[in-house]
N, C-alpha and C positions, 0 to 999 in steps of 0.2 A: 522565497526560493528554498527548495528542499535540500537537505544536507546529504551528501553521498555517504553511504554506510561503508564502514571499514570491512575488510575481508573477514575478520573475526565475527563481527555483528551479522554479516550476510550469511555466514555458515550456520547460524543458529535459526535462520528463517525457514518457513515451510517451502518457499519458492526454491531455495537452494537444494533441499532434500528432494523436492519433486523433480527438478531438472537432472539431479544426479541419478535418481531412479530411472528417469526417462532414457538416459544414456546407458543404462544397464550397469552402472558402477556400484549401486547400492539398492537396497529395498526401501520402499517408501511406506512408512507407517507414521502418520501424525500422532502426536502425543496422546490425544484423546481416543485414538482408535488402536493403540498398541495392543497386540495380542499377548495374553498370558500363556507362554509356551508350556507352562506346567500343567495347563488344562488339556493339552493334547492327549488323545487316547493312544497308548502304546500300541504298536503293531502286533496283530494277533499272531500266535504261533500257527505254523502251517497246518498242523494236525487239527487245531481248533477251527481253522477256517474251512477245512474239508468237511468237518462234522456239521458246521453251520450250513454249508451248501447242500449237504445231504438232507438235513432237516427241512430246508427250504424247498427242496425238490419233492420230498414226501408230502409236505403241506400243500404244494401245488397239485400233486396228483390226487390228493384227497379232496381238494376243492373242486376238481373237474371230474370226480367219480360220480356217475349218475346214481349208483346204488346207495350212496350216503348223502347225496345232495338233492333234496326234493325240488328246490327251486330250479336247479339246473336241468333236472329231468322234465319239469313242466315247460321250461323254456325251449328245450330241444323238440318236444312234441309240438308245441305251438309253431316252431320254426318250420317243421316238416309240413304241417297242415297249410300254413301260409304259402310255402314254396309251391305246393301242389296246386293250390287255388290260383296262384299267380300264373302258373304255366297254363292252366285250363282257360283262364280269362284271356291271356295273351293269344293263345291258339284260336280261341273263338273270335277274337277281334280280327286276326289275320284272315281267317276263313270268311268272315263276314265282309271284309274289305275286298277279298279276291272275288266274291260273288258279283261285284260291280264291274269287273273287267269285261271288255267286249269279247264276243265269241270269236273263235278261230276262223279267219277268212273274211270277216266283215270289213267293209270298206273304211269304216271310221276308226279302225285300230290305230294306235299311236305309231306302229311301225310302218304303216302305209302313208307316209308323208313325203314331203319333197326332198328331205335330206338323203335317205337311202336311195331314192329314185335317182338323185343327182349322182351319187357314188356309182351306181350301176350303169346309168346311161351315158354319163359324161366322164367317167373315171379314166378310161383309156385315152380319150382325147386330151384331157387336161393334165394328166400326170405322166402319160406315156408308159405306165406300168401295166403289164398284162395281169399281174396278180392284183385284184381289186382291193384285197385286204391290206396289202403293203402300201398301195397308193393312198388308202384312207388313213393309215396309221402315220405314215411318214410325209404326207402332203397336207391333206385336209385337217388332220388332227396331230400335226407334228409338234405343236406346242405341248400337248399332253405327253407325248413320248419323250420329249426333252425333260419334262418334269420327272417322269419315271426313271430316266437314266440318272438324273441328279439324286433321286432318292436312293438308288443303289450305291452311288458314290458316297453320299453322306452316311449311309448305314455302315459301309465298310470302314470309313474313317472313324466312326464311333466305336466299332469293334476294335480297331487298332489302338484307340485311346484306352479302352477298358481292359483289354487282355494283354497288352504288351508288358514285358517285365523290364526291370531296370538293368540296363546293360553294364552299369558300373558295379553292380553287385557281383563279387567274385563267385559267390555260391551259385547264383543263377547262371553264370558263365559255365561253371562245371556241369550244371544240369542241362545245359543246352546241347550236350553232345548228341550227335546224330544217331548214335546207337540206341538211345533211349526210346526213340519214336518209331522205328521200324526195324524189322529183321534184316540182317545182312546176308549177302550171297544166296538169295533165294533164286535158284537157277530157273525154276519153272516160271515164276512170276516175271523175272527179267527177260527170259526168252520170249514169252508171250507178249510182253510189253514192247519189245523191239519191233514186232510185226504189227501190233494193233495201234500203238500210239501214232505213227505216221499216217495210218489209214484214217483214224478218228479225226486227227487235226485237219487233214486234207478234205475229208468229207464236211467238217464244220466250215471250212473256208468256202467250199462249194455251195453250201446252204446259204451262207451270208451273201456271196456274190450273185446268186440266182434268186434272191428273195423277191425281186421285182418281176421275175419271169415264172416262178413256180412256187408252191407252198414252201415257206421257210422265211428267212430274213435274219436280222441282227440278233433278236432274242434267242431263237432256236439254234442258230448257228453258233452264237457265242456260248450257249450252254454246252454244245457238243465239244467245242475247243477247250472249254474249262474242264470237262470230264477227261479229255485227253491229257491235259496237264496234271490233273490229280492222279491219273493212272501212272504217269511217268514218275511222279513224286513217290508214290507207294512202292514202285519197283526199284528205283535207283537212289532214293533218299534226298534229304535236303541239301547235302553238300554238292551233289552234281546239279540239282535243279537250280540252286542259287547262283550258278555260274552264268545263267542267262535270264533269271527272273528273281529280282529282289524287291524290297520295299520301294526303292527309288524307281525301279522299272514300272511297278504298278502306278505310282503317283504320276509319273511323266506320261504314260500311255493314257490314263484317265483324263489328265489335264488337257492334252492335245486333242483327244477324241471329243470331249465335251466342248472345248473351245471351238473346234472346227464345226461341230453340230450347231452351236449357238450362232456363229458368224454366218453360216450358210442360210439358216432359217431366218435370221434377222434381216438379211438382204431380201429374201423372198417375201417376208411379211411387210417390209417397207415398200417394196414394189407393188404388192397386192393392195395395200391400204391406200396408196396414192395412184392406183390405176396406171402403173407404169409397166412397160415391157421389161422383164428380167433379162432378156437376151440369153437365157440358158436353153440350149437346144434339147428337145425331148428325145431326139434320135428316132430310130425306126423301132416300133413296137415289136418285141420278141428278140431283139439283138441284145447282147450283153452290155454294150455301151449305149444305154437308152434310159428313159425315165428321168432325165435331168439330174437333180441332186439326190434322188432316192438311193442310188447306188452308194454314193459317198456317205449318206446318213446311215445306211445299213452297216457299212464297215465300222463307223464310229460306235454305233450301238453294240455291235458284235464284240468289239474290243473291250468296251466297258463291262459287258455281261461276263465275258470269259475271265477277265481279271478279277471281277468281283467274286465269282464262284471259287476260283483258286485261292484268293486271299481269305475268304471266309473259312475254307477248309484248313488252311495253314494256321490261322489264328486260333481256331477252336482246338486244333490238335497240338500245336506247339506253343502258342502264346506269342510268337513273333516270327519274323522272317529270319 
């Protein structure tokens, strides 16, 4: 049976020093690896350090100077020749491949297949959307559009993570003053914005709501609404804009829009895969309340696009909301 060591004996063991170092109470240096502090190089004087950095920069410039470095000059010439040859070969391969494409108007062209014919011939009947493009994007290929909307959301979140500053830093708080980012009391800009911003936003809403009836939809209408928000921001500043649009506003709008989109199309996909009737009325073609879920999906996509445009602009200009 082993004997319990006393506290004095235990304090001399490596295990005691290791656990003490692990807790941050002491530094752990075993006897055989103790450093000789006298061998440490004293810190250089600031003037010597600057001189060494200048010498290092001069040596680097000399090493990359083609006039004094024959090997580098030879490498650069070879690099240019290889780059030109690569472009010529790649272009020739692309032209050679394009020569095998069928001629315009031939029956066996890849575009003349059942898929586009189905979109054109059955699109209005199956989707209820007068705009065939919108019916294709938000019905036949709605899963792709949902992925694109998620890409916008993920890209915006990534920008938020990379560009936002630490709000706990008092220096950053001082630099976040609204006066740094745009001029104040610009009468011409503010007067024009008072007239244009409502018109731009209303027009964007019109494009979103009529995407299933005429050219437009969530992507184009959302871009118009985002442009209106950016104009308002430039005219009246962050302080007034953040009264109704903040970081939380963007997150909640994007969350609800993407969730609604996902739930609507998940229901449609489930019914379609199991050959069930979705019981969603398509309405009368040409009416504003028609095309089933396409109108709702257009609104969701428009909200995501508008918020993404505005958020990108704010983050690259200011660094945070």
